[in-house]
N, C-alpha and C positions, 0 to 999 in steps of 0.2 A: 867381117861382120858376118853373123849368122843370117842364114837364109828363111825367110818368113814361109810358115805354113800357110798356103792361100786356099781357104775354104768358100765356097759359094753355096748357099740355099738357095732351092727353086721349087715354086708352085705354080700355079696356072696365072694368076692374075698379078703376083707379088705385092698382094695388100693384106693378105691374112695371115697364113701360116708362114710363108718363106721370111718376111720380115720380122715376125714374131721370133722364130728360131734364130735369126741374125741376131737380135737384141738380147736373147737369152744367152747365146753363145758368147756373146761379147761381155755381158755382165760376168759371166763364170770366168772367162780369160781375165778380165780385170781384177775380180776379187784376188785371184790368186797371183796379181802382177806379172801375169804372162803377155800383155797386150803387144810387148816389142817381139814376140814370136809368133805372131798371126795376121793376116790379113784377111779380113771377113765381109762377106757383100751377100747381097740376095739378087734373085732376078724372077721372071715370070715366063713362062712359056709363050703366053699370048701378049698381044700389044694392047689390049683393051683399056689399061688402066695406066700406060706409060705417063709418068709424071706427077701421078696422084699419090697423096699420102697414103699410109697404111688405113685399112678399115677403122672407122670409128669405134665400132665394137671390139675389134682386135685392141685398140688402144687403150679403151676404157676398162677392159678386163685385164690387160698389162697393168695399168696403173692400180686397179684394186689390189693387185698382188705385188705392188711397190716396184714395178718396173715403167719406166718411161724412155720414149725414144723417139728420135726424129727419122723418116722416111720419105723417098721419093721412088716411085714403081719404075723398073726398068725391065726391058725385055732380055731374055737369054739370046746369045749370039754365037756364031762360030769361035770368035776370037776367044770366048770364056774358056774354052778347052786349053788354051795355050796359056791364060790368066791365072789358072785354078789347078790346084792340086788335087783337092776334092770337089767334087760337084754333087750334093746331097739333095737328093729330090724327094717330094712328099708323098708321091702316090705313083702307080705303075702307069697311069697316063702322062704324068710328067716325065717319067722314065722314057716312055716311047717318043715324046717328042725331043727330047734331049739327045737319046741316041741316034736319031733319025738325023741329027746334024753332024753327027761325030763324022771325021775323015779316015779315021783308021781304029783298029783294036785299043791303040795305046789310049786314044780319047775315050772309047766306050769304058775301058778299065778304070777311067776316073769318076764314074756315074755310081753312085750308092742311093739306097733306100734309106730315108732318115730312121725308119724303124728297124734297121739292122742294128741299132745300138738301143732298142727297145730289150731288156731281159724277159719281159714277161711274154710278149707276142713279135718275136723279131720277123722281119720281112712283112708285116702287113702295111697297109695303107693308113698314113695319117689323115683323118676324115676331114672333109672340108667343112668348116663350120657357117659359110655362107648363108645357107638357106635355113639355119636352125636358130635358136634362140640362145640366151647368155649361158645356158648351161653347156651348150657345143663347145663356145668358145674358152670356157673355164675347162672343158675336158682336154680340149686340143692345149691350153697353156700346160697343163699339167703333164701330159704326155710329152710335148716337146721339152719341158724343163728336163725331165728324166733322161730322154733320149741326147739331149745336148751335153748333159753332165757327164753320161758315159762315153758319148765322143770324146769330149774333151780328156777324160782318163785315158783312152785307148790311144790319144794323140801325145799324150805326155811322154 
């Protein structure tokens, strides 16, 4: 049996960016019939929203773009380093929080920035749309769609 590539998307609260990245990546994986090759999840560095659904604005924007998904927020924990091959964070703050829990360099080496797969502005932060309007959610949707597509191409 072929080993699955295990990918975890991480943001602050696990209600906006990381669940959307997970859903977009899953959609792209499924469209190519590759769901048997991946295990995909998301988490947040904060415990503030554990158990909550994704932000209503995130889900509304996703639906406007033809994507529906279900979600329950959870907090990133040390065991995730052993459960996942790639831990993809949305910004430098998330990176610091995740790396602070790493037991060793092997764990740290699993952590990537989402925009490492942005062909236009690699290494930049994915902006948090929480405090903005619908245009911010749309911008994040388009950015994550672009980055997750490039990520999938690189992992194939």
